[in-house]
N, C-alpha and C positions, 0 to 999 in steps of 0.2 A: 487417604490424603483429605484433608478438610476442603469445602467448595473453594474458599479464600485463596488457596494455594494452586487451584488449577487455573487461574487468570494467567500466571506466567506461562504457563505450558501452553495454553490457547494461543497466546500474543507470538508466543516463538514460532509457533506451527503457522500461524496465519501469515507472520511476516516472512517464514521460508517458502511458503506456496507461492504467495503474490512476487518476492523477489525473483524465485525462479522464473515465472513467466514474465515479468518485466525484463529482467536480464535476458531471455532469449527474444524478447521483442527490441529491446535496445539494441541488441547485435543485428537484428535486421535494419532495425533503423539506421546505423552506422555504416553497413555492409550495403544495402540496398534502397532503403527506403527514402533516405535524405537526397539520394542523387535522383531518384524514380520520381519521388512526389514532392520533395522539398522538405526539410526537417519540421518544420511547423504544421505542415498538412499531415506529415506521418505522425506526429504527437496528437493531433486532433483526432485520427483515426483509431489511434493506440489507446486514447482515454476511456472509451466507452468500452472497448475489450477490457480493460484492465479494473474498469469498475463493475461490470458484469461478472467476470471472475473473482471479484472482491466479495460480492454479493452472495454468489455460490458458495466460497470457500468461508465466510463469516457465517452463513446458514449452516453448513456442516459442522464447524468448529464450534459453535456456541450450543448447538447439540449435542454435540460429543463430549464436550468438557462441562456440560448441563451451566452453561451461563444463562440466566434467565433474567436477571436483574439489569436494569438499564446503565446503573454505575458500574458495575463489574464488567459490562460490554465495553463502556466508554473506558475504562482502564485496559481492558484488552487491545483496544484500537490504539489509544494512546502509547501503550508499551510498544505495540507492533510499529507505530509511526517512528517513535525513538530508534529502536532497532533499524528500521529503514533509513534514517537520516544518518547515523553511524556508518552502515554501508556504503551510502553516497557519498560521504566524506574520506571514506577508505579508497573506494575507487577513484575519486577525484585525485587523491595523494598517489594511488598506485600509477594512474596515467600522466602524471606530473603536471596537472592542471592546479592542485593544491585547494586547499580549503577554503582560503578567503576569495580567489578566483571562483570558485563552485557557487558560494554563498553569491557574490556578486552577479552571476550569470541568473539567480531566481529571480531579478528584478524585470526581465525581460521576456519576452516570447523566444522561443518555445518553452523554456524551461520553466517560466510562470506559470503556464498551461500545467506542465506537467505536476508542479509543486501543487496546483488547486486540485489535480486529480489525485495527487498523495493525501490531501487533507480529506477527499472523498473516501480514500482508502481507509484514513482512521475513523472516520466516522461511521463507516458499514457496520460493524458489529453491534454498533447503539442501533443503528436503524433497522436492523434485522430483528433486534430485540423488542423494541418499541412497536414493530409493525406486526408481532405475532399477538400483541394484546393480551389481557389477563389469562384468556383461556390457553394459550400457548406457552405459559411460563410454567 
């Protein structure tokens, strides 16, 4: 398989790993965290955990799929972000919130903070690859 065809596989794996963790933390937030800490505080605790996991997953997957160029790493992150947005809309629809209501919620905390964390998730493969420098490519 050519290198350019590895990006979709890497993006899908990256999305799946981080989505699974986010789903677990989101479940904790809904069942316990929002009540114990408040939803905004829980999200502010959750974001660094998600970004650390994103860094680890991006390091592993860019190495595993031999993604060594910044442009390919950015494509990996953007494709994973696209999959994440589709999953978020599907979850909103499944819970009865609806896509438009979910989109409107992104303009206010804590959803806005979560969105900023998701942008960090999208950029993480690129940040990992550029942090390796020319010697790590």
